[in-house]
N, CA, C and O atoms as CSV, one atom per row, in Angstrom:
chain,resi,resn,atom,element,x,y,z
A,1,MET,N,N,77.592,108.889,110.400
A,1,MET,CA,C,78.744,109.290,109.614
A,1,MET,C,C,78.241,109.857,108.286
A,1,MET,O,O,77.342,109.295,107.661
A,2,SER,N,N,78.819,110.952,107.875
A,2,SER,CA,C,78.381,111.601,106.645
A,2,SER,C,C,78.942,110.886,105.415
A,2,SER,O,O,79.881,110.096,105.514
A,3,TRP,N,N,78.362,111.172,104.281
A,3,TRP,CA,C,78.828,110.564,103.036
A,3,TRP,C,C,80.268,110.955,102.744
A,3,TRP,O,O,80.999,110.197,102.106
A,4,LYS,N,N,80.688,112.144,103.209
A,4,LYS,CA,C,82.066,112.578,102.987
A,4,LYS,C,C,83.048,111.677,103.723
A,4,LYS,O,O,84.127,111.383,103.209
A,5,ALA,N,N,82.685,111.242,104.913
A,5,ALA,CA,C,83.557,110.331,105.666
A,5,ALA,C,C,83.665,108.990,104.952
A,5,ALA,O,O,84.752,108.419,104.864
A,6,TYR,N,N,82.548,108.487,104.444
A,6,TYR,CA,C,82.587,107.234,103.687
A,6,TYR,C,C,83.454,107.364,102.440
A,6,TYR,O,O,84.226,106.464,102.110
A,7,LEU,N,N,83.320,108.483,101.762
A,7,LEU,CA,C,84.140,108.740,100.583
A,7,LEU,C,C,85.614,108.811,100.963
A,7,LEU,O,O,86.469,108.268,100.263
A,8,ALA,N,N,85.908,109.483,102.074
A,8,ALA,CA,C,87.298,109.586,102.536
A,8,ALA,C,C,87.882,108.214,102.842
A,8,ALA,O,O,89.026,107.932,102.484
A,9,VAL,N,N,87.104,107.355,103.505
A,9,VAL,CA,C,87.569,105.999,103.805
A,9,VAL,C,C,87.844,105.241,102.512
A,9,VAL,O,O,88.858,104.552,102.400
A,10,GLY,N,N,86.958,105.361,101.550
A,10,GLY,CA,C,87.137,104.668,100.269
A,10,GLY,C,C,88.369,105.143,99.516
A,10,GLY,O,O,89.127,104.329,98.988
A,11,VAL,N,N,88.573,106.443,99.462
A,11,VAL,CA,C,89.743,106.999,98.768
A,11,VAL,C,C,91.025,106.576,99.482
A,11,VAL,O,O,91.983,106.134,98.848
A,12,GLY,N,N,91.031,106.714,100.802
A,12,GLY,CA,C,92.208,106.322,101.567
A,12,GLY,C,C,92.529,104.852,101.413
A,12,GLY,O,O,93.693,104.474,101.282
A,13,SER,N,N,91.502,104.025,101.429
A,13,SER,CA,C,91.696,102.588,101.261
A,13,SER,C,C,92.279,102.251,99.902
A,13,SER,O,O,93.161,101.399,99.792
A,14,GLY,N,N,91.793,102.913,98.876
A,14,GLY,CA,C,92.320,102.686,97.533
A,14,GLY,C,C,93.788,103.061,97.435
A,14,GLY,O,O,94.586,102.320,96.860
A,15,ILE,N,N,94.142,104.195,97.988
A,15,ILE,CA,C,95.543,104.637,97.958
A,15,ILE,C,C,96.410,103.670,98.752
A,15,ILE,O,O,97.485,103.278,98.297
A,16,GLY,N,N,95.948,103.286,99.933
A,16,GLY,CA,C,96.713,102.359,100.764
A,16,GLY,C,C,96.898,101.008,100.105
A,16,GLY,O,O,97.977,100.420,100.174
A,17,SER,N,N,95.854,100.516,99.470
A,17,SER,CA,C,95.939,99.220,98.798
A,17,SER,C,C,96.906,99.238,97.630
A,17,SER,O,O,97.677,98.296,97.445
A,18,VAL,N,N,96.872,100.292,96.850
A,18,VAL,CA,C,97.790,100.411,95.716
A,18,VAL,C,C,99.235,100.495,96.218
A,18,VAL,O,O,100.132,99.878,95.644
A,19,LEU,N,N,99.453,101.253,97.280
A,19,LEU,CA,C,100.800,101.367,97.835
A,19,LEU,C,C,101.262,100.022,98.410
A,19,LEU,O,O,102.419,99.641,98.232
A,20,ARG,N,N,100.370,99.306,99.094
A,20,ARG,CA,C,100.730,97.984,99.619
A,20,ARG,C,C,101.142,97.054,98.481
A,20,ARG,O,O,102.123,96.320,98.604
A,21,TYR,N,N,100.415,97.081,97.397
A,21,TYR,CA,C,100.723,96.251,96.241
A,21,TYR,C,C,102.091,96.618,95.662
A,21,TYR,O,O,102.879,95.742,95.305
A,22,ALA,N,N,102.360,97.914,95.574
A,22,ALA,CA,C,103.653,98.366,95.048
A,22,ALA,C,C,104.802,97.925,95.956
A,22,ALA,O,O,105.844,97.490,95.466
A,23,VAL,N,N,104.622,98.033,97.259
A,23,VAL,CA,C,105.657,97.593,98.199
A,23,VAL,C,C,105.874,96.085,98.072
A,23,VAL,O,O,107.014,95.622,98.096
A,24,SER,N,N,104.807,95.325,97.938
A,24,SER,CA,C,104.931,93.877,97.782
A,24,SER,C,C,105.698,93.505,96.513
A,24,SER,O,O,106.566,92.633,96.538
A,25,LEU,N,N,105.373,94.168,95.410
A,25,LEU,CA,C,106.077,93.897,94.156
A,25,LEU,C,C,107.552,94.279,94.256
A,25,LEU,O,O,108.423,93.540,93.799
A,26,ALA,N,N,107.821,95.423,94.848
A,26,ALA,CA,C,109.205,95.883,94.972
A,26,ALA,C,C,110.010,94.958,95.879
A,26,ALA,O,O,111.158,94.639,95.571
A,27,SER,N,N,109.433,94.529,96.977
A,27,SER,CA,C,110.170,93.643,97.882
A,27,SER,C,C,110.378,92.276,97.251
A,27,SER,O,O,111.418,91.651,97.456
A,28,PHE,N,N,109.401,91.807,96.488
A,28,PHE,CA,C,109.558,90.529,95.792
A,28,PHE,C,C,110.698,90.618,94.775
A,28,PHE,O,O,111.521,89.710,94.664
A,29,ALA,N,N,110.728,91.721,94.044
A,29,ALA,CA,C,111.788,91.908,93.047
A,29,ALA,C,C,113.159,92.031,93.705
A,29,ALA,O,O,114.147,91.509,93.189
A,30,ALA,N,N,113.221,92.720,94.842
A,30,ALA,CA,C,114.509,92.954,95.495
A,30,ALA,C,C,114.970,91.778,96.344
A,30,ALA,O,O,116.163,91.479,96.390
A,31,LEU,N,N,114.042,91.110,97.016
A,31,LEU,CA,C,114.416,90.101,98.002
A,31,LEU,C,C,113.954,88.678,97.666
A,31,LEU,O,O,114.332,87.722,98.344
A,32,GLY,N,N,113.143,88.547,96.625
A,32,GLY,CA,C,112.637,87.225,96.272
A,32,GLY,C,C,111.386,86.865,97.063
A,32,GLY,O,O,110.913,87.633,97.901
A,33,GLY,N,N,110.872,85.696,96.778
A,33,GLY,CA,C,109.610,85.292,97.378
A,33,GLY,C,C,109.721,84.273,98.486
A,33,GLY,O,O,108.722,83.661,98.861
A,34,TYR,N,N,110.918,84.075,99.021
A,34,TYR,CA,C,111.109,83.065,100.062
A,34,TYR,C,C,110.375,83.420,101.350
A,34,TYR,O,O,109.854,82.535,102.028
A,35,PHE,N,N,110.329,84.689,101.688
A,35,PHE,CA,C,109.683,85.172,102.904
A,35,PHE,C,C,108.834,86.382,102.527
A,35,PHE,O,O,109.248,87.168,101.675
A,36,PRO,N,N,107.659,86.557,103.134
A,36,PRO,CA,C,106.788,87.694,102.767
A,36,PRO,C,C,107.266,89.027,103.347
A,36,PRO,O,O,106.611,89.622,104.202
A,37,TRP,N,N,108.415,89.476,102.862
A,37,TRP,CA,C,108.999,90.711,103.370
A,37,TRP,C,C,108.098,91.921,103.155
A,37,TRP,O,O,108.014,92.798,104.015
A,38,GLY,N,N,107.435,91.969,102.024
A,38,GLY,CA,C,106.560,93.112,101.742
A,38,GLY,C,C,105.427,93.217,102.734
A,38,GLY,O,O,105.126,94.302,103.232
A,39,THR,N,N,104.797,92.088,103.022
A,39,THR,CA,C,103.709,92.090,104.000
A,39,THR,C,C,104.224,92.446,105.377
A,39,THR,O,O,103.601,93.229,106.094
A,40,LEU,N,N,105.359,91.877,105.753
A,40,LEU,CA,C,105.947,92.212,107.045
A,40,LEU,C,C,106.222,93.707,107.126
A,40,LEU,O,O,105.920,94.343,108.136
A,41,LEU,N,N,106.788,94.263,106.074
A,41,LEU,CA,C,107.129,95.682,106.062
A,41,LEU,C,C,105.884,96.560,106.178
A,41,LEU,O,O,105.849,97.469,107.008
A,42,VAL,N,N,104.860,96.302,105.358
A,42,VAL,CA,C,103.673,97.155,105.419
A,42,VAL,C,C,102.938,96.995,106.743
A,42,VAL,O,O,102.370,97.965,107.245
A,43,ASN,N,N,102.934,95.795,107.321
A,43,ASN,CA,C,102.261,95.618,108.603
A,43,ASN,C,C,102.991,96.334,109.729
A,43,ASN,O,O,102.359,96.923,110.606
A,44,VAL,N,N,104.306,96.289,109.710
A,44,VAL,CA,C,105.061,97.005,110.738
A,44,VAL,C,C,104.891,98.513,110.547
A,44,VAL,O,O,104.609,99.231,111.506
A,45,LEU,N,N,105.062,98.996,109.313
A,45,LEU,CA,C,104.899,100.427,109.053
A,45,LEU,C,C,103.477,100.896,109.349
A,45,LEU,O,O,103.276,101.941,109.968
A,46,GLY,N,N,102.503,100.122,108.905
A,46,GLY,CA,C,101.107,100.498,109.131
A,46,GLY,C,C,100.732,100.506,110.600
A,46,GLY,O,O,99.980,101.374,111.043
A,47,SER,N,N,101.248,99.548,111.363
A,47,SER,CA,C,100.964,99.519,112.797
A,47,SER,C,C,101.555,100.737,113.489
A,47,SER,O,O,100.917,101.351,114.344
A,48,GLY,N,N,102.774,101.076,113.111
A,48,GLY,CA,C,103.375,102.282,113.681
A,48,GLY,C,C,102.612,103.533,113.277
A,48,GLY,O,O,102.394,104.426,114.094
A,49,LEU,N,N,102.208,103.594,112.015
A,49,LEU,CA,C,101.489,104.765,111.521
A,49,LEU,C,C,100.124,104.903,112.177
A,49,LEU,O,O,99.747,106.007,112.573
A,50,ILE,N,N,99.373,103.816,112.302
A,50,ILE,CA,C,98.039,103.929,112.897
A,50,ILE,C,C,98.127,104.293,114.376
A,50,ILE,O,O,97.303,105.051,114.888
A,51,GLY,N,N,99.137,103.747,115.059
A,51,GLY,CA,C,99.329,104.133,116.453
A,51,GLY,C,C,99.646,105.605,116.585
A,51,GLY,O,O,99.127,106.296,117.462
A,52,TRP,N,N,100.506,106.074,115.697
A,52,TRP,CA,C,100.877,107.488,115.716
A,52,TRP,C,C,99.678,108.372,115.377
A,52,TRP,O,O,99.421,109.364,116.060
A,53,LEU,N,N,98.957,108.019,114.340
A,53,LEU,CA,C,97.809,108.826,113.927
A,53,LEU,C,C,96.745,108.883,115.014
A,53,LEU,O,O,96.238,109.960,115.328
A,54,ALA,N,N,96.403,107.731,115.593
A,54,ALA,CA,C,95.357,107.691,116.615
A,54,ALA,C,C,95.757,108.473,117.856
A,54,ALA,O,O,94.955,109.221,118.415
A,55,ALA,N,N,97.000,108.297,118.282
A,55,ALA,CA,C,97.463,109.008,119.473
A,55,ALA,C,C,97.524,110.511,119.223
A,55,ALA,O,O,97.126,111.304,120.077
A,56,THR,N,N,98.017,110.896,118.065
A,56,THR,CA,C,98.119,112.322,117.739
A,56,THR,C,C,96.736,112.947,117.628
A,56,THR,O,O,96.502,114.040,118.144
A,57,ALA,N,N,95.827,112.262,116.959
A,57,ALA,CA,C,94.471,112.800,116.806
A,57,ALA,C,C,93.743,112.897,118.142
A,57,ALA,O,O,92.961,113.824,118.350
A,58,SER,N,N,93.990,111.951,119.051
A,58,SER,CA,C,93.322,112.027,120.353
A,58,SER,C,C,93.930,113.108,121.249
A,58,SER,O,O,93.228,113.704,122.066
A,59,ARG,N,N,95.227,113.360,121.098
A,59,ARG,CA,C,95.876,114.424,121.875
A,59,ARG,C,C,95.513,115.811,121.360
A,59,ARG,O,O,95.470,116.775,122.125
A,60,PHE,N,N,95.254,115.905,120.069
A,60,PHE,CA,C,94.947,117.194,119.449
A,60,PHE,C,C,93.663,117.049,118.624
A,60,PHE,O,O,93.713,117.054,117.394
A,61,PRO,N,N,92.514,116.921,119.298
A,61,PRO,CA,C,91.266,116.589,118.595
A,61,PRO,C,C,90.716,117.687,117.686
A,61,PRO,O,O,89.830,117.415,116.876
A,62,HIS,N,N,91.201,118.885,117.796
A,62,HIS,CA,C,90.662,119.980,116.985
A,62,HIS,C,C,91.596,120.388,115.852
A,62,HIS,O,O,91.484,121.493,115.320
A,63,THR,N,N,92.508,119.507,115.485
A,63,THR,CA,C,93.447,119.806,114.403
A,63,THR,C,C,92.936,119.208,113.100
A,63,THR,O,O,91.991,118.420,113.083
A,64,SER,N,N,93.578,119.599,112.023
A,64,SER,CA,C,93.193,119.052,110.725
A,64,SER,C,C,93.503,117.558,110.649
A,64,SER,O,O,92.811,116.820,109.948
A,65,LEU,N,N,94.536,117.103,111.362
A,65,LEU,CA,C,94.846,115.671,111.371
A,65,LEU,C,C,93.674,114.870,111.921
A,65,LEU,O,O,93.344,113.813,111.383
A,66,ALA,N,N,93.046,115.353,112.979
A,66,ALA,CA,C,91.896,114.658,113.551
A,66,ALA,C,C,90.734,114.630,112.561
A,66,ALA,O,O,90.009,113.637,112.489
A,67,ARG,N,N,90.555,115.682,111.815
A,67,ARG,CA,C,89.469,115.714,110.819
A,67,ARG,C,C,89.747,114.772,109.649
A,67,ARG,O,O,88.817,114.309,108.988
A,68,TRP,N,N,91.019,114.490,109.395
A,68,TRP,CA,C,91.399,113.588,108.308
A,68,TRP,C,C,91.457,112.124,108.768
A,68,TRP,O,O,91.843,111.248,107.994
A,69,GLN,N,N,91.082,111.863,110.005
A,69,GLN,CA,C,91.206,110.517,110.556
A,69,GLN,C,C,90.464,109.445,109.746
A,69,GLN,O,O,91.021,108.363,109.560
A,70,PRO,N,N,89.248,109.682,109.255
A,70,PRO,CA,C,88.613,108.624,108.442
A,70,PRO,C,C,89.442,108.245,107.209
A,70,PRO,O,O,89.559,107.065,106.878
A,71,LEU,N,N,90.008,109.234,106.540
A,71,LEU,CA,C,90.831,108.951,105.360
A,71,LEU,C,C,92.121,108.231,105.754
A,71,LEU,O,O,92.526,107.270,105.099
A,72,LEU,N,N,92.763,108.699,106.824
A,72,LEU,CA,C,94.086,108.188,107.177
A,72,LEU,C,C,94.051,106.871,107.953
A,72,LEU,O,O,94.795,105.948,107.622
A,73,VAL,N,N,93.201,106.766,108.977
A,73,VAL,CA,C,93.199,105.586,109.847
A,73,VAL,C,C,92.396,104.458,109.224
A,73,VAL,O,O,92.952,103.422,108.859
A,74,ALA,N,N,91.088,104.659,109.101
A,74,ALA,CA,C,90.243,103.591,108.554
A,74,ALA,C,C,90.540,103.348,107.078
A,74,ALA,O,O,90.555,102.204,106.623
A,75,GLY,N,N,90.773,104.414,106.338
A,75,GLY,CA,C,91.007,104.292,104.910
A,75,GLY,C,C,92.406,103.841,104.559
A,75,GLY,O,O,92.619,102.689,104.181
A,76,PHE,N,N,93.367,104.753,104.685
A,76,PHE,CA,C,94.726,104.445,104.240
A,76,PHE,C,C,95.334,103.268,105.000
A,76,PHE,O,O,95.794,102.307,104.384
A,77,CYS,N,N,95.341,103.334,106.336
A,77,CYS,CA,C,95.954,102.245,107.115
A,77,CYS,C,C,95.206,100.939,106.920
A,77,CYS,O,O,95.820,99.874,106.850
A,78,GLY,N,N,93.882,101.012,106.831
A,78,GLY,CA,C,93.097,99.808,106.582
A,78,GLY,C,C,93.398,99.195,105.225
A,78,GLY,O,O,93.420,97.972,105.083
A,79,GLY,N,N,93.629,100.040,104.227
A,79,GLY,CA,C,93.970,99.536,102.904
A,79,GLY,C,C,95.428,99.131,102.778
A,79,GLY,O,O,95.763,98.193,102.055
A,80,PHE,N,N,96.285,99.841,103.483
A,80,PHE,CA,C,97.716,99.565,103.403
A,80,PHE,C,C,98.072,98.267,104.106
A,80,PHE,O,O,98.958,97.538,103.660
A,81,THR,N,N,97.388,97.977,105.203
A,81,THR,CA,C,97.671,96.757,105.966
A,81,THR,C,C,96.383,96.036,106.306
A,81,THR,O,O,95.280,96.545,106.106
A,82,THR,N,N,96.558,94.865,106.812
A,82,THR,CA,C,95.434,94.156,107.405
A,82,THR,C,C,95.709,93.930,108.880
A,82,THR,O,O,94.999,93.174,109.543
A,83,PHE,N,N,96.737,94.584,109.389
A,83,PHE,CA,C,97.195,94.312,110.736
A,83,PHE,C,C,97.222,95.535,111.637
A,83,PHE,O,O,97.301,95.389,112.857
A,84,SER,N,N,97.158,96.722,111.083
A,84,SER,CA,C,97.365,97.922,111.885
A,84,SER,C,C,96.274,98.132,112.932
A,84,SER,O,O,96.587,98.448,114.080
A,85,LEU,N,N,95.022,97.969,112.572
A,85,LEU,CA,C,93.960,98.173,113.546
A,85,LEU,C,C,94.010,97.098,114.628
A,85,LEU,O,O,93.771,97.391,115.800
A,86,PHE,N,N,94.315,95.861,114.252
A,86,PHE,CA,C,94.480,94.787,115.232
A,86,PHE,C,C,95.551,95.164,116.249
A,86,PHE,O,O,95.356,94.974,117.449
A,87,SER,N,N,96.663,95.689,115.789
A,87,SER,CA,C,97.744,96.097,116.692
A,87,SER,C,C,97.287,97.199,117.634
A,87,SER,O,O,97.560,97.160,118.834
A,88,LEU,N,N,96.599,98.166,117.086
A,88,LEU,CA,C,96.134,99.292,117.890
A,88,LEU,C,C,95.138,98.822,118.946
A,88,LEU,O,O,95.220,99.237,120.103
A,89,GLU,N,N,94.207,97.968,118.561
A,89,GLU,CA,C,93.217,97.469,119.517
A,89,GLU,C,C,93.885,96.661,120.632
A,89,GLU,O,O,93.512,96.780,121.799
A,90,THR,N,N,94.860,95.849,120.272
A,90,THR,CA,C,95.581,95.067,121.274
A,90,THR,C,C,96.331,95.987,122.226
A,90,THR,O,O,96.312,95.780,123.439
A,91,LEU,N,N,96.986,96.997,121.682
A,91,LEU,CA,C,97.703,97.973,122.508
A,91,LEU,C,C,96.749,98.681,123.458
A,91,LEU,O,O,97.070,98.857,124.634
A,92,TYR,N,N,95.594,99.086,122.976
A,92,TYR,CA,C,94.627,99.772,123.825
A,92,TYR,C,C,94.131,98.868,124.949
A,92,TYR,O,O,93.964,99.333,126.076
A,93,LEU,N,N,93.894,97.592,124.669
A,93,LEU,CA,C,93.481,96.668,125.726
A,93,LEU,C,C,94.548,96.588,126.817
A,93,LEU,O,O,94.228,96.589,128.006
A,94,ILE,N,N,95.800,96.519,126.414
A,94,ILE,CA,C,96.902,96.470,127.390
A,94,ILE,C,C,96.959,97.771,128.189
A,94,ILE,O,O,97.097,97.746,129.412
A,95,GLN,N,N,96.855,98.899,127.503
A,95,GLN,CA,C,96.932,100.202,128.170
A,95,GLN,C,C,95.759,100.429,129.127
A,95,GLN,O,O,95.888,101.156,130.111
A,96,GLN,N,N,94.623,99.808,128.834
A,96,GLN,CA,C,93.451,99.953,129.691
A,96,GLN,C,C,93.460,98.956,130.849
A,96,GLN,O,O,92.476,98.841,131.580
A,97,GLY,N,N,94.579,98.232,131.015
A,97,GLY,CA,C,94.709,97.321,132.133
A,97,GLY,C,C,94.093,95.958,131.922
A,97,GLY,O,O,93.718,95.285,132.882
A,98,HIS,N,N,93.985,95.541,130.653
A,98,HIS,CA,C,93.397,94.244,130.318
A,98,HIS,C,C,94.385,93.380,129.535
A,98,HIS,O,O,94.078,92.968,128.416
A,99,PRO,N,N,95.562,93.096,130.096
A,99,PRO,CA,C,96.542,92.317,129.331
A,99,PRO,C,C,96.071,90.899,129.015
A,99,PRO,O,O,96.419,90.360,127.964
A,100,ALA,N,N,95.293,90.288,129.895
A,100,ALA,CA,C,94.785,88.940,129.618
A,100,ALA,C,C,93.806,88.968,128.441
A,100,ALA,O,O,93.813,88.068,127.601
A,101,LEU,N,N,92.979,89.990,128.384
A,101,LEU,CA,C,92.044,90.125,127.269
A,101,LEU,C,C,92.801,90.397,125.971
A,101,LEU,O,O,92.429,89.887,124.914
A,102,ALA,N,N,93.855,91.196,126.048
A,102,ALA,CA,C,94.684,91.458,124.869
A,102,ALA,C,C,95.311,90.161,124.365
A,102,ALA,O,O,95.334,89.899,123.162
A,103,LEU,N,N,95.815,89.358,125.291
A,103,LEU,CA,C,96.403,88.071,124.909
A,103,LEU,C,C,95.348,87.149,124.299
A,103,LEU,O,O,95.603,86.481,123.297
A,104,LEU,N,N,94.183,87.117,124.898
A,104,LEU,CA,C,93.095,86.304,124.345
A,104,LEU,C,C,92.724,86.771,122.936
A,104,LEU,O,O,92.489,85.950,122.049
A,105,TYR,N,N,92.673,88.069,122.735
A,105,TYR,CA,C,92.377,88.639,121.415
A,105,TYR,C,C,93.401,88.165,120.377
A,105,TYR,O,O,93.037,87.776,119.268
A,106,VAL,N,N,94.674,88.203,120.747
A,106,VAL,CA,C,95.735,87.743,119.844
A,106,VAL,C,C,95.609,86.242,119.596
A,106,VAL,O,O,95.701,85.784,118.457
A,107,MET,N,N,95.398,85.488,120.660
A,107,MET,CA,C,95.348,84.025,120.554
A,107,MET,C,C,94.141,83.548,119.739
A,107,MET,O,O,94.198,82.495,119.105
A,108,ILE,N,N,93.074,84.305,119.758
A,108,ILE,CA,C,91.888,83.949,118.973
A,108,ILE,C,C,92.014,84.456,117.537
A,108,ILE,O,O,91.685,83.739,116.592
A,109,SER,N,N,92.486,85.681,117.376
A,109,SER,CA,C,92.519,86.320,116.050
A,109,SER,C,C,93.424,85.594,115.064
A,109,SER,O,O,92.995,85.263,113.959
A,110,LEU,N,N,94.646,85.349,115.446
A,110,LEU,CA,C,95.605,84.770,114.503
A,110,LEU,C,C,95.162,83.410,113.979
A,110,LEU,O,O,95.196,83.200,112.767
A,111,PRO,N,N,94.743,82.465,114.844
A,111,PRO,CA,C,94.272,81.186,114.292
A,111,PRO,C,C,93.028,81.330,113.412
A,111,PRO,O,O,92.883,80.622,112.415
A,112,LEU,N,N,92.141,82.241,113.782
A,112,LEU,CA,C,90.946,82.427,112.954
A,112,LEU,C,C,91.296,82.966,111.574
A,112,LEU,O,O,90.703,82.552,110.578
A,113,TRP,N,N,92.258,83.891,111.505
A,113,TRP,CA,C,92.675,84.418,110.205
A,113,TRP,C,C,93.280,83.317,109.348
A,113,TRP,O,O,92.996,83.208,108.156
A,114,LEU,N,N,94.119,82.506,109.977
A,114,LEU,CA,C,94.725,81.395,109.240
A,114,LEU,C,C,93.682,80.382,108.805
A,114,LEU,O,O,93.727,79.875,107.684
A,115,LEU,N,N,92.743,80.089,109.694
A,115,LEU,CA,C,91.679,79.145,109.356
A,115,LEU,C,C,90.823,79.665,108.205
A,115,LEU,O,O,90.481,78.914,107.291
A,116,ALA,N,N,90.482,80.938,108.249
A,116,ALA,CA,C,89.681,81.524,107.176
A,116,ALA,C,C,90.427,81.475,105.843
A,116,ALA,O,O,89.830,81.169,104.811
A,117,ALA,N,N,91.716,81.772,105.859
A,117,ALA,CA,C,92.516,81.694,104.624
A,117,ALA,C,C,92.548,80.268,104.107
A,117,ALA,O,O,92.411,80.036,102.906
A,118,TRP,N,N,92.729,79.308,105.015
A,118,TRP,CA,C,92.764,77.906,104.614
A,118,TRP,C,C,91.409,77.470,104.050
A,118,TRP,O,O,91.346,76.803,103.017
A,119,LEU,N,N,90.316,77.853,104.741
A,119,LEU,CA,C,88.987,77.487,104.259
A,119,LEU,C,C,88.694,78.116,102.898
A,119,LEU,O,O,88.141,77.462,102.013
A,120,GLY,N,N,89.061,79.367,102.736
A,120,GLY,CA,C,88.870,80.014,101.435
A,120,GLY,C,C,89.645,79.319,100.336
A,120,GLY,O,O,89.144,79.133,99.227
A,121,GLU,N,N,90.871,78.935,100.652
A,121,GLU,CA,C,91.690,78.204,99.677
A,121,GLU,C,C,91.056,76.864,99.346
A,121,GLU,O,O,90.969,76.479,98.181
A,122,ARG,N,N,90.617,76.160,100.376
A,122,ARG,CA,C,89.979,74.847,100.167
A,122,ARG,C,C,88.730,74.986,99.311
A,122,ARG,O,O,88.513,74.190,98.397
A,123,MET,N,N,87.910,75.989,99.597
A,123,MET,CA,C,86.687,76.211,98.830
A,123,MET,C,C,87.014,76.499,97.365
A,123,MET,O,O,86.343,75.999,96.463
A,124,ALA,N,N,88.042,77.301,97.138
A,124,ALA,CA,C,88.418,77.615,95.765
A,124,ALA,C,C,88.943,76.399,95.045
A,124,ALA,O,O,88.634,76.189,93.872
A,125,LEU,N,N,89.741,75.586,95.736
A,125,LEU,CA,C,90.321,74.402,95.104
A,125,LEU,C,C,89.309,73.291,94.898
A,125,LEU,O,O,89.466,72.473,93.991
A,126,SER,N,N,88.265,73.248,95.733
A,126,SER,CA,C,87.271,72.181,95.599
A,126,SER,C,C,86.178,72.517,94.606
A,126,SER,O,O,85.374,71.652,94.258
A,127,ARG,N,N,86.133,73.736,94.151
A,127,ARG,CA,C,85.115,74.157,93.176
A,127,ARG,C,C,85.417,73.508,91.827
A,127,ARG,O,O,86.540,73.593,91.330
A,128,PRO,N,N,84.421,72.865,91.242
A,128,PRO,CA,C,84.663,72.248,89.926
A,128,PRO,C,C,84.995,73.303,88.877
A,128,PRO,O,O,84.413,74.387,88.845
A,129,THR,N,N,85.938,72.952,88.031
A,129,THR,CA,C,86.297,73.861,86.945
A,129,THR,C,C,85.429,73.556,85.743
A,129,THR,O,O,85.077,72.405,85.486
A,130,THR,N,N,85.093,74.597,85.016
A,130,THR,CA,C,84.328,74.429,83.782
A,130,THR,C,C,85.250,74.697,82.620
A,130,THR,O,O,86.070,75.615,82.649
A,131,GLN,N,N,85.107,73.898,81.620
A,131,GLN,CA,C,86.006,74.046,80.493
A,131,GLN,C,C,85.284,74.369,79.228
A,131,GLN,O,O,85.912,74.525,78.181
């Protein structure tokens, strides 16, 4: 991969992350913090967008959209969500005739993400504070 592709991923990720943050703040202000509406919204939108981008780029590989794929898919969607690529990979496993593997991927991924978040929280809370 060329340095331009890496740069595109970085720029796209930055834009996606800033937009995700803005959506989270706006949803918190509009709907409150009882439920993570902002995260739900960006994950649903990002999953739809990454599916659309990947399918469009694969159907039309010689278009400018396909050339922008590092910025849009890995960069923007990766920064905008943490769920879009997972959704796409699961969909591809199902489409390739591996529904059991897709289910296993989901069943393993979600608990591991939760466990990692819990472990990170525990590590942060158990760290001695300096005053």
